[in-house]
N, C-alpha and C positions, 0 to 999 in steps of 0.2 A: 561544478556542483549542481547547477540548474539541470543539466542533462541527466545527472544521476537521480535527482528527485523525480523528474518526469518519467524516467525508465522504471523507477520503483513504483510510482503511481500506477502505471499501466500494468505492471506485474500484479500488484495488490488488487486492482480493479478486476483484472481478468480472472484471478483466482476466486475472489469473494463475490464479485458481481455476477458471474455466471451461476454460481452455486446458490447464492442467497440474495437475490435481488431485493432491494428495499431495506438493507441495513441502515441504521442511523449513521450519520456522518462520523460520529465518535468512533465507531467500530473501524471504519476505514482509516481514520486518523491514527488510532492506536496501532493498527497493522502496519502502517507506513513508518511509524516511529520505530517499531520493533525491527522492521526490515532495514531501515537506515542504520540502526545500531549493529545488527548482525553483519551487514555488508561492509561496514567501515572498520570492524575489528579484525 
């Protein structure tokens, strides 16, 4: 589970971080939640 969360963190950060540096933490948090839900279904 930890490895999955870390993998998703880097995927989200690489997608959002490069395009829109400076997003609020909540944006990244929401993106990670969505990715976790999509990847586990």
